[in-house]
MIDOSE-1310 file (N, C-alpha, C; in nm, 2 decimals, decimal comma, always signed):
residues 251
xxxx	+22,84/+23,53/+7,62/+22,72/+23,46/+7,57/+22,65/+23,55/+7,47; +22,61/+23,49/+7,35/+22,54/+23,57/+7,25/+22,39/+23,57/+7,29; +22,33/+23,68/+7,27/+22,18/+23,69/+7,30/+22,12/+23,73/+7,17; +21,99/+23,69/+7,15/+21,92/+23,72/+7,03/+21,90/+23,88/+7,02
xxxx	+21,90/+23,95/+7,13/+21,88/+24,09/+7,13/+22,00/+24,16/+7,06; +22,11/+24,10/+7,05/+22,23/+24,16/+6,99/+22,22/+24,17/+6,84; +22,15/+24,07/+6,78/+22,16/+24,06/+6,64/+22,02/+24,03/+6,58; +21,98/+24,09/+6,47/+21,85/+24,07/+6,41/+21,85/+23,94/+6,35
xxxx	+21,73/+23,87/+6,35/+21,72/+23,74/+6,30/+21,62/+23,73/+6,18; +21,59/+23,84/+6,13/+21,49/+23,84/+6,02/+21,54/+23,86/+5,88; +21,67/+23,84/+5,87/+21,73/+23,86/+5,74/+21,72/+23,73/+5,66; +21,65/+23,74/+5,54/+21,62/+23,61/+5,47/+21,73/+23,57/+5,38
xxxx	+21,83/+23,65/+5,36/+21,94/+23,61/+5,27/+22,05/+23,54/+5,35; +22,11/+23,44/+5,29/+22,21/+23,36/+5,35/+22,34/+23,44/+5,37; +22,40/+23,42/+5,49/+22,52/+23,49/+5,52/+22,64/+23,39/+5,52; +22,75/+23,43/+5,48/+22,87/+23,34/+5,48/+22,99/+23,42/+5,53
xxxx	+23,07/+23,35/+5,62/+23,18/+23,41/+5,68/+23,30/+23,32/+5,69; +23,41/+23,37/+5,66/+23,54/+23,29/+5,68/+23,59/+23,32/+5,82; +23,61/+23,22/+5,89/+23,65/+23,23/+6,03/+23,77/+23,16/+6,07; +23,87/+23,22/+6,13/+23,99/+23,15/+6,16/+24,02/+23,17/+6,31
xxxx	+24,05/+23,07/+6,38/+24,09/+23,07/+6,52/+24,20/+22,97/+6,54; +24,32/+23,02/+6,54/+24,44/+22,93/+6,55/+24,44/+22,83/+6,43; +24,44/+22,70/+6,46/+24,45/+22,61/+6,35/+24,31/+22,59/+6,28; +24,21/+22,63/+6,34/+24,07/+22,62/+6,28/+24,05/+22,73/+6,17
xxxx	+24,03/+22,68/+6,05/+24,00/+22,77/+5,94/+23,87/+22,72/+5,88; +23,77/+22,79/+5,91/+23,63/+22,74/+5,87/+23,56/+22,84/+5,78; +23,46/+22,79/+5,71/+23,36/+22,87/+5,64/+23,23/+22,84/+5,70; +23,16/+22,94/+5,75/+23,03/+22,93/+5,81/+22,92/+22,99/+5,73
xxxx	+22,81/+22,91/+5,70/+22,70/+22,97/+5,62/+22,57/+22,95/+5,71; +22,49/+23,06/+5,71/+22,37/+23,05/+5,79/+22,27/+23,16/+5,74; +22,15/+23,16/+5,80/+22,05/+23,25/+5,75/+22,08/+23,39/+5,79; +22,16/+23,41/+5,89/+22,19/+23,55/+5,93/+22,31/+23,55/+6,02
xxxx	+22,35/+23,67/+6,06/+22,47/+23,69/+6,14/+22,46/+23,63/+6,28; +22,34/+23,63/+6,33/+22,32/+23,57/+6,47/+22,37/+23,43/+6,47; +22,33/+23,35/+6,38/+22,37/+23,21/+6,38/+22,52/+23,19/+6,35; +22,57/+23,28/+6,27/+22,72/+23,27/+6,25/+22,79/+23,30/+6,38
xxxx	+22,74/+23,39/+6,46/+22,81/+23,42/+6,58/+22,79/+23,30/+6,68; +22,68/+23,24/+6,68/+22,66/+23,12/+6,76/+22,76/+23,01/+6,73; +22,78/+22,99/+6,59/+22,88/+22,89/+6,55/+23,02/+22,93/+6,59; +23,06/+23,05/+6,58/+23,19/+23,09/+6,62/+23,21/+23,08/+6,77
xxxx	+23,11/+23,11/+6,85/+23,13/+23,09/+6,99/+23,14/+22,95/+7,03; +23,07/+22,86/+6,96/+23,07/+22,72/+6,99/+23,21/+22,66/+6,95; +23,26/+22,70/+6,83/+23,39/+22,66/+6,79/+23,50/+22,70/+6,90; +23,49/+22,82/+6,94/+23,59/+22,87/+7,04/+23,58/+22,79/+7,17
xxxx	+23,45/+22,76/+7,22/+23,44/+22,69/+7,34/+23,49/+22,54/+7,33; +23,45/+22,48/+7,22/+23,50/+22,34/+7,21/+23,65/+22,33/+7,18; +23,70/+22,42/+7,11/+23,85/+22,43/+7,10/+23,91/+22,44/+7,24; +23,85/+22,53/+7,32/+23,91/+22,55/+7,45/+23,90/+22,42/+7,53
xxxx	+23,79/+22,34/+7,52/+23,79/+22,22/+7,59/+23,90/+22,13/+7,55; +23,93/+22,12/+7,42/+24,03/+22,03/+7,37/+24,17/+22,08/+7,41; +24,19/+22,21/+7,40/+24,32/+22,26/+7,43/+24,36/+22,25/+7,58; +24,26/+22,27/+7,67/+24,28/+22,25/+7,81/+24,31/+22,11/+7,84
xxxx	+24,24/+22,02/+7,78/+24,27/+21,88/+7,80/+24,41/+21,84/+7,75; +24,45/+21,89/+7,64/+24,58/+21,85/+7,58/+24,69/+21,91/+7,68; +24,67/+22,02/+7,74/+24,77/+22,07/+7,83/+24,81/+21,98/+7,94; +24,70/+21,90/+7,99/+24,72/+21,81/+8,10/+24,74/+21,67/+8,05
xxxx	+24,72/+21,64/+7,92/+24,74/+21,51/+7,86/+24,82/+21,52/+7,73; +24,95/+21,55/+7,74/+25,02/+21,59/+7,62/+25,03/+21,48/+7,52; +25,02/+21,35/+7,56/+25,03/+21,24/+7,46/+24,91/+21,23/+7,37; +24,80/+21,29/+7,41/+24,67/+21,28/+7,34/+24,68/+21,33/+7,20
xxxx	+24,75/+21,45/+7,18/+24,75/+21,51/+7,05/+24,83/+21,43/+6,94; +24,93/+21,35/+6,99/+25,02/+21,28/+6,90/+24,98/+21,13/+6,89; +24,88/+21,09/+6,95/+24,84/+20,95/+6,95/+24,79/+20,90/+6,81; +24,85/+20,80/+6,76/+24,81/+20,74/+6,63/+24,73/+20,62/+6,64
xxxx	+24,70/+20,58/+6,77/+24,62/+20,46/+6,79/+24,50/+20,50/+6,87; +24,39/+20,42/+6,87/+24,27/+20,46/+6,94/+24,29/+20,47/+7,09; +24,21/+20,56/+7,15/+24,21/+20,57/+7,29/+24,07/+20,55/+7,34; +24,05/+20,48/+7,46/+23,92/+20,45/+7,51/+23,87/+20,57/+7,60
xxxx	+23,76/+20,55/+7,66/+23,70/+20,65/+7,75/+23,80/+20,70/+7,85; +23,80/+20,83/+7,87/+23,90/+20,89/+7,96/+23,81/+20,96/+8,07; +23,83/+20,91/+8,19/+23,75/+20,96/+8,31/+23,77/+21,11/+8,33; +23,66/+21,18/+8,35/+23,66/+21,32/+8,38/+23,70/+21,41/+8,26
xxxx	+23,71/+21,35/+8,15/+23,74/+21,43/+8,03/+23,62/+21,50/+7,98; +23,63/+21,62/+7,90/+23,51/+21,68/+7,84/+23,44/+21,59/+7,75; +23,31/+21,61/+7,73/+23,23/+21,53/+7,64/+23,29/+21,51/+7,50; +23,34/+21,62/+7,45/+23,39/+21,62/+7,31/+23,52/+21,52/+7,30
xxxx	+23,60/+21,52/+7,41/+23,71/+21,43/+7,41/+23,67/+21,29/+7,40; +23,57/+21,25/+7,48/+23,53/+21,11/+7,48/+23,46/+21,07/+7,35; +23,39/+21,16/+7,29/+23,33/+21,13/+7,16/+23,44/+21,11/+7,06; +23,54/+21,19/+7,06/+23,66/+21,17/+6,97/+23,72/+21,03/+7,00
xxxx	+23,73/+20,99/+7,12/+23,79/+20,86/+7,16/+23,70/+20,75/+7,10; +23,57/+20,76/+7,12/+23,48/+20,66/+7,08/+23,49/+20,64/+6,93; +23,50/+20,74/+6,85/+23,51/+20,73/+6,71/+23,64/+20,67/+6,67; +23,75/+20,71/+6,74/+23,88/+20,66/+6,70/+23,89/+20,51/+6,72
xxxx	+23,82/+20,46/+6,82/+23,82/+20,31/+6,84/+23,75/+20,24/+6,72; +23,64/+20,30/+6,67/+23,57/+20,23/+6,56/+23,65/+20,22/+6,43; +23,74/+20,32/+6,41/+23,82/+20,32/+6,29/+23,97/+20,29/+6,30; +24,01/+20,26/+6,43/+24,15/+20,23/+6,45/+24,25/+20,34/+6,41
xxxx	+24,21/+20,46/+6,45/+24,30/+20,58/+6,43/+24,31/+20,66/+6,56; +24,40/+20,75/+6,56/+24,42/+20,84/+6,68/+24,30/+20,93/+6,69; +24,27/+20,98/+6,81/+24,15/+21,06/+6,83/+24,16/+21,20/+6,76; +24,28/+21,25/+6,74/+24,28/+21,38/+6,67/+24,24/+21,37/+6,52
xxxx	+24,23/+21,25/+6,47/+24,18/+21,23/+6,34/+24,03/+21,26/+6,32; +23,97/+21,29/+6,44/+23,83/+21,32/+6,44/+23,80/+21,47/+6,46; +23,90/+21,54/+6,49/+23,88/+21,67/+6,56/+23,81/+21,78/+6,47; +23,85/+21,79/+6,34/+23,79/+21,89/+6,25/+23,64/+21,86/+6,23
xxxx	+23,61/+21,73/+6,21/+23,47/+21,69/+6,19/+23,38/+21,72/+6,31; +23,43/+21,68/+6,43/+23,35/+21,70/+6,55/+23,33/+21,84/+6,59; +23,43/+21,93/+6,56/+23,41/+22,07/+6,59/+23,30/+22,13/+6,50; +23,31/+22,09/+6,37/+23,20/+22,14/+6,28/+23,06/+22,09/+6,32
xxxx	+23,05/+21,97/+6,37/+22,92/+21,91/+6,41/+22,87/+21,99/+6,53; +22,96/+22,01/+6,63/+22,91/+22,09/+6,75/+22,87/+22,23/+6,71; +22,94/+22,29/+6,62/+22,90/+22,43/+6,58/+22,76/+22,43/+6,51; +22,73/+22,33/+6,43/+22,60/+22,33/+6,36/+22,49/+22,29/+6,46
xxxx	+22,52/+22,20/+6,55/+22,43/+22,17/+6,66/+22,39/+22,29/+6,74; +22,48/+22,37/+6,77/+22,46/+22,49/+6,85/+22,36/+22,59/+6,77; +22,39/+22,60/+6,64/+22,30/+22,68/+6,56/+22,16/+22,63/+6,55; +22,15/+22,50/+6,54/+22,01/+22,43/+6,53/+21,94/+22,45/+6,67
xxxx	+22,01/+22,44/+6,78/+21,95/+22,46/+6,91/+21,89/+22,60/+6,92; +21,94/+22,70/+6,85/+21,89/+22,83/+6,86/+21,79/+22,86/+6,74; +21,75/+22,75/+6,67/+21,65/+22,77/+6,57/+21,69/+22,78/+6,42; +21,81/+22,76/+6,39/+21,86/+22,77/+6,25/+21,79/+22,66/+6,17
xxxx	+21,75/+22,70/+6,05/+21,70/+22,61/+5,95/+21,80/+22,57/+5,84; +21,90/+22,65/+5,83/+22,01/+22,63/+5,73/+22,14/+22,67/+5,79; +22,22/+22,56/+5,82/+22,35/+22,58/+5,89/+22,45/+22,49/+5,83; +22,56/+22,55/+5,79/+22,68/+22,48/+5,74/+22,80/+22,53/+5,80
xxxx	+22,89/+22,43/+5,84/+23,02/+22,47/+5,88/+23,12/+22,38/+5,81; +23,21/+22,44/+5,73/+23,31/+22,37/+5,66/+23,44/+22,39/+5,73; +23,49/+22,29/+5,80/+23,61/+22,30/+5,88/+23,72/+22,22/+5,82; +23,79/+22,29/+5,73/+23,91/+22,22/+5,67/+23,87/+22,11/+5,58
xxxx	+23,75/+22,11/+5,52/+23,71/+22,01/+5,43/+23,62/+21,90/+5,50; +23,60/+21,92/+5,63/+23,50/+21,84/+5,70/+23,38/+21,92/+5,73; +23,27/+21,89/+5,66/+23,15/+21,98/+5,65/+23,03/+21,92/+5,72; +22,98/+22,00/+5,81/+22,85/+21,96/+5,88/+22,74/+22,04/+5,81
xxxx	+22,63/+21,98/+5,77/+22,53/+22,04/+5,70/+22,39/+22,01/+5,76; +22,31/+22,12/+5,78/+22,17/+22,11/+5,82/+22,10/+22,21/+5,74; +22,02/+22,16/+5,64/+21,97/+22,25/+5,54/+21,83/+22,22/+5,50; +21,75/+22,32/+5,48/+21,61/+22,31/+5,43/+21,61/+22,33/+5,28
xxxx	+21,72/+22,32/+5,21/+21,73/+22,33/+5,07/+21,84/+22,25/+5,02; +21,84/+22,21/+4,89/+21,95/+22,14/+4,83/+22,07/+22,22/+4,81; +22,19/+22,16/+4,84/+22,31/+22,23/+4,82/+22,41/+22,14/+4,74; +22,51/+22,20/+4,68/+22,61/+22,12/+4,61/+22,74/+22,13/+4,69
xxxx	+22,80/+22,02/+4,72/+22,93/+22,02/+4,79/+23,04/+21,97/+4,69; +23,12/+22,06/+4,66/+23,23/+22,03/+4,56/+23,34/+21,95/+4,63; +23,40/+21,86/+4,55/+23,52/+21,78/+4,60/+23,64/+21,82/+4,52; +23,74/+21,87/+4,59/+23,86/+21,91/+4,52/+23,97/+21,80/+4,54
xxxx	+24,01/+21,75/+4,43/+24,11/+21,64/+4,43/+24,25/+21,68/+4,39; +24,25/+21,80/+4,32/+24,38/+21,84/+4,26/+24,43/+21,76/+4,14; +24,34/+21,68/+4,09/+24,37/+21,59/+3,98/+24,28/+21,62/+3,86; +24,34/+21,64/+3,74/+24,26/+21,68/+3,63/+24,15/+21,57/+3,59
xxxx	+24,18/+21,45/+3,63/+24,08/+21,34/+3,59/+23,95/+21,35/+3,67; +23,97/+21,39/+3,80/+23,85/+21,38/+3,89/+23,80/+21,51/+3,94; +23,86/+21,62/+3,91/+23,81/+21,75/+3,96/+23,69/+21,79/+3,87; +23,62/+21,89/+3,93/+23,50/+21,94/+3,85/+23,37/+21,87/+3,88
xxxx	+23,37/+21,80/+4,00/+23,25/+21,73/+4,04/+23,20/+21,77/+4,18; +23,07/+21,75/+4,21/+23,02/+21,79/+4,34/+22,91/+21,68/+4,37; +22,88/+21,68/+4,50/+22,77/+21,59/+4,55/+22,65/+21,68/+4,57; +22,54/+21,64/+4,52/+22,42/+21,72/+4,54/+22,35/+21,67/+4,66
xxxx	+22,35/+21,75/+4,77/+22,29/+21,71/+4,90/+22,15/+21,76/+4,91; +22,05/+21,67/+4,92/+21,92/+21,71/+4,93/+21,89/+21,76/+5,07; +21,78/+21,83/+5,09/+21,74/+21,88/+5,23/+21,73/+21,76/+5,33; +21,78/+21,78/+5,45/+21,78/+21,68/+5,55/+21,72/+21,74/+5,68
xxxx	+21,66/+21,65/+5,76/+21,60/+21,69/+5,89/+21,70/+21,66/+6,00; +21,82/+21,62/+5,97/+21,93/+21,60/+6,07/+22,06/+21,64/+6,01; +22,16/+21,65/+6,09/+22,29/+21,69/+6,04/+22,35/+21,58/+5,95; +22,41/+21,63/+5,84/+22,47/+21,54/+5,74/+22,61/+21,58/+5,73
xxxx	+22,70/+21,48/+5,74/+22,85/+21,51/+5,74/+22,91/+21,47/+5,61; +22,99/+21,55/+5,55/+23,08/+21,52/+5,43/+23,22/+21,55/+5,47; +23,30/+21,45/+5,50/+23,43/+21,46/+5,55/+23,53/+21,41/+5,45; +23,63/+21,49/+5,42/+23,73/+21,46/+5,32/+23,87/+21,46/+5,37
xxxx	+23,95/+21,36/+5,33/+24,09/+21,36/+5,37/+24,17/+21,34/+5,24; +24,30/+21,37/+5,24/+24,39/+21,36/+5,12/+24,53/+21,33/+5,16; +24,59/+21,24/+5,09/+24,73/+21,22/+5,11/+24,82/+21,31/+5,03; +24,76/+21,41/+4,96/+24,84/+21,50/+4,88/+24,81/+21,64/+4,90
xxxx	+24,69/+21,67/+4,95/+24,65/+21,81/+4,97/+24,63/+21,84/+5,12; +24,67/+21,95/+5,16/+24,65/+21,99/+5,30/+24,76/+21,94/+5,40; +24,74/+21,98/+5,53/+24,85/+21,95/+5,62/+24,82/+21,83/+5,71; +24,70/+21,77/+5,70/+24,67/+21,66/+5,79/+24,76/+21,54/+5,76
xxxx	+24,79/+21,47/+5,86/+24,88/+21,35/+5,85/+24,80/+21,24/+5,78; +24,87/+21,18/+5,68/+24,81/+21,06/+5,61/+24,93/+20,98/+5,56; +24,91/+20,85/+5,58/+25,01/+20,75/+5,54/+24,98/+20,69/+5,40; +24,88/+20,74/+5,33/+24,84/+20,70/+5,20/+24,88/+20,79/+5,09
xxxx	+24,82/+20,77/+4,97/+24,86/+20,84/+4,85/+24,73/+20,88/+4,77; +24,62/+20,89/+4,84/+24,49/+20,93/+4,77/+24,49/+21,07/+4,73; +24,42/+21,10/+4,62/+24,40/+21,24/+4,59/+24,29/+21,29/+4,68; +24,19/+21,21/+4,71/+24,09/+21,25/+4,81/+24,01/+21,13/+4,85
xxxx	+23,96/+21,13/+4,98/+23,87/+21,03/+5,03/+23,76/+21,11/+5,10; +23,64/+21,08/+5,05/+23,52/+21,15/+5,11/+23,43/+21,05/+5,17; +23,39/+21,07/+5,30/+23,30/+20,98/+5,37/+23,18/+21,06/+5,42; +23,06/+20,99/+5,41/+22,94/+21,05/+5,45/+22,88/+20,98/+5,57
xxxx	+22,83/+21,06/+5,66/+22,77/+21,01/+5,79/+22,70/+21,12/+5,86; +22,60/+21,08/+5,94/+22,54/+21,18/+6,03/+22,62/+21,20/+6,15; +22,72/+21,12/+6,18/+22,82/+21,14/+6,29/+22,95/+21,19/+6,23; +22,98/+21,31/+6,25/+23,10/+21,37/+6,18/+23,23/+21,32/+6,23
xxxx	+23,24/+21,29/+6,36/+23,36/+21,24/+6,41/+23,40/+21,10/+6,35; +23,29/+21,02/+6,33/+23,31/+20,89/+6,27/+23,35/+20,91/+6,12; +23,28/+21,00/+6,05/+23,31/+21,03/+5,91/+23,46/+21,08/+5,90; +23,50/+21,17/+5,98/+23,63/+21,22/+5,98/+23,74/+21,11/+6,00
xxxx	+23,71/+21,03/+6,11/+23,80/+20,92/+6,14/+23,81/+20,82/+6,02; +23,69/+20,79/+5,96/+23,69/+20,70/+5,85/+23,76/+20,75/+5,73; +23,75/+20,88/+5,70/+23,83/+20,94/+5,59/+23,98/+20,92/+5,61; +24,02/+20,94/+5,73/+24,16/+20,93/+5,76/+24,20/+20,78/+5,75
xxxx	+24,12/+20,69/+5,80/+24,16/+20,55/+5,80/+24,16/+20,50/+5,66; +24,07/+20,53/+5,58/+24,07/+20,49/+5,44/+24,19/+20,54/+5,36; +24,22/+20,67/+5,38/+24,33/+20,73/+5,32/+24,46/+20,67/+5,35; +24,47/+20,63/+5,48/+24,60/+20,56/+5,52/+24,62/+20,43/+5,45
xxxx	+24,52/+20,36/+5,40/+24,53/+20,23/+5,35/+24,55/+20,23/+5,20; +24,53/+20,34/+5,13/+24,53/+20,34/+4,98/+24,66/+20,41/+4,93; +24,74/+20,33/+4,86/+24,86/+20,39/+4,79/+24,83/+20,40/+4,64; +24,76/+20,30/+4,58/+24,73/+20,29/+4,44/+24,58/+20,25/+4,43
xxxx	+24,53/+20,25/+4,31/+24,39/+20,21/+4,28/+24,37/+20,06/+4,32; +24,47/+19,98/+4,33/+24,45/+19,84/+4,36/+24,42/+19,82/+4,51; +24,44/+19,92/+4,59/+24,41/+19,91/+4,73/+24,27/+19,95/+4,77; +24,19/+20,01/+4,67/+24,06/+20,07/+4,70/+23,96/+19,96/+4,76
xxxx	+23,95/+19,85/+4,69/+23,85/+19,75/+4,73/+23,87/+19,70/+4,87; +24,00/+19,67/+4,90/+24,03/+19,61/+5,03/+24,01/+19,72/+5,14; +24,04/+19,85/+5,10/+24,03/+19,95/+5,20/+23,89/+19,97/+5,25; +23,79/+19,95/+5,16/+23,65/+19,97/+5,20/+23,60/+19,86/+5,30
xxxx	+23,68/+19,75/+5,31/+23,64/+19,65/+5,41/+23,63/+19,70/+5,55; +23,71/+19,81/+5,59/+23,70/+19,86/+5,72/+23,57/+19,92/+5,76; +23,49/+19,95/+5,66/+23,36/+20,02/+5,68/+23,25/+19,93/+5,71; +23,27/+19,80/+5,69/+23,16/+19,70/+5,69/+23,09/+19,70/+5,83
xxxx	+23,17/+19,71/+5,93/+23,11/+19,70/+6,07/+23,08/+19,83/+6,14; +23,09/+19,94/+6,06/+23,07/+20,08/+6,12/+22,93/+20,12/+6,07; +22,83/+20,11/+6,15/+22,69/+20,13/+6,10/+22,66/+20,28/+6,07; +22,74/+20,37/+6,13/+22,71/+20,51/+6,10/+22,75/+20,56/+5,96
xxxx	+22,83/+20,49/+5,89/+22,88/+20,53/+5,76/+22,77/+20,51/+5,66; +22,74/+20,62/+5,59/+22,64/+20,61/+5,48/+22,70/+20,57/+5,35; +22,81/+20,63/+5,32/+22,88/+20,60/+5,19/+23,02/+20,66/+5,19; +23,10/+20,62/+5,09/+23,23/+20,68/+5,08/+23,28/+20,67/+4,94
xxxx	+23,37/+20,77/+4,90/+23,43/+20,78/+4,77/+23,58/+20,79/+4,78; +23,65/+20,72/+4,70/+23,80/+20,73/+4,70/+23,84/+20,77/+4,56; +23,93/+20,87/+4,55/+23,98/+20,92/+4,43/+24,13/+20,89/+4,42; +24,18/+20,82/+4,33/+24,32/+20,79/+4,31/+24,35/+20,80/+4,16
xxxx	+24,42/+20,90/+4,12/+24,45/+20,91/+3,97/+24,33/+20,93/+3,89; +24,31/+20,84/+3,79/+24,19/+20,85/+3,71/+24,09/+20,74/+3,75; +24,10/+20,69/+3,87/+24,01/+20,59/+3,93/+23,93/+20,65/+4,04; +23,80/+20,61/+4,05/+23,71/+20,64/+4,16/+23,65/+20,52/+4,21
xxxx	+23,66/+20,50/+4,34/+23,59/+20,38/+4,41/+23,47/+20,43/+4,49; +23,36/+20,36/+4,48/+23,24/+20,41/+4,56/+23,19/+20,29/+4,65; +23,16/+20,33/+4,77/+23,10/+20,23/+4,87/+22,98/+20,28/+4,93; +22,88/+20,20/+4,95/+22,75/+20,24/+5,01/+22,67/+20,33/+4,93
xxxx	+22,59/+20,42/+5,00/+22,50/+20,51/+4,93/+22,56/+20,65/+4,93; +22,57/+20,71/+4,81/+22,62/+20,85/+4,80/+22,52/+20,93/+4,73; +22,52/+21,06/+4,75/+22,43/+21,15/+4,68/+22,46/+21,16/+4,53; +22,38/+21,22/+4,45/+22,40/+21,23/+4,31/+22,52/+21,31/+4,28
xxxx	+22,61/+21,26/+4,19/+22,73/+21,33/+4,15/+22,70/+21,42/+4,03; +22,73/+21,54/+4,04/+22,70/+21,64/+3,93/+22,83/+21,71/+3,89; +22,83/+21,76/+3,77/+22,94/+21,85/+3,72/+22,93/+21,98/+3,79; +23,04/+22,03/+3,84/+23,04/+22,16/+3,91/+23,18/+22,22/+3,91
xxxx	+23,19/+22,35/+3,90/+23,31/+22,42/+3,91/+23,35/+22,43/+4,06; +23,46/+22,39/+4,10/+23,50/+22,40/+4,24/+23,62/+22,50/+4,26; +23,58/+22,63/+4,29/+23,69/+22,73/+4,30/+23,79/+22,70/+4,41; +23,91/+22,70/+4,38/+24,02/+22,66/+4,48/+24,02/+22,76/+4,60
xxxx	+23,98/+22,88/+4,58/+23,98/+22,98/+4,68/+23,88/+22,96/+4,79; +23,78/+22,87/+4,76/+23,67/+22,84/+4,86/+23,71/+22,73/+4,95; +23,82/+22,66/+4,92/+23,86/+22,55/+5,00/+23,91/+22,60/+5,14; +23,86/+22,53/+5,25/+23,91/+22,57/+5,38/+23,99/+22,45/+5,43
xxx	+24,09/+22,49/+5,52/+24,18/+22,39/+5,58/+24,20/+22,42/+5,72; +24,22/+22,32/+5,80/+24,25/+22,34/+5,94/+24,17/+22,24/+6,03; +24,18/+22,26/+6,16/+24,10/+22,18/+6,26/+24,04/+22,28/+6,36
């Protein structure tokens, strides 16, 4: 367990650390090292919950369909199942987002005012200042943009999936799908679900129909070739350089 006595908390400059634990490859940003260590400990603990559950429930990790509440499962497992049902995807489609959310919640519980965890493109944000979140599509038509996220008094999730970039399973062909929500497991599931439905720009409008009954979704953006589809309410889009080396991948 991390204690405040181990690390000073009076450093006013933001700290950033690249953290890898097995498949989890994350970037953590916080006010000081204390909060970064809190996030790392939470990521390790929640991963352990998931890994121990998978050992006893081997079909869970490969499930491509929703799973309902599982008796005696860890809290994080049932939250993953709940979100998978809402978007008709397997529960592991929510894993990166929910781990990021738990890590930021742990930092907030210890007093953090600025906490960000980017877990493989699924980003949990709690910030007392505006930040720009770049979206990398790998496409010359749509790269070079970012979402300007204004200060929030609650966790804000920006989750991105792609049919062309990264190792996550997708049955679609999008350059990128970004979903915004205060519930990161829902946002992560929605990004996967949307991505699965889109092969070409002609599929964008119909794909957005799956979001109509999911109250937690704030907005979504789909990038396919030189086309961009927007649903709901999204932050202001600005021009921004998105350095490839800053992209994180994993769960």
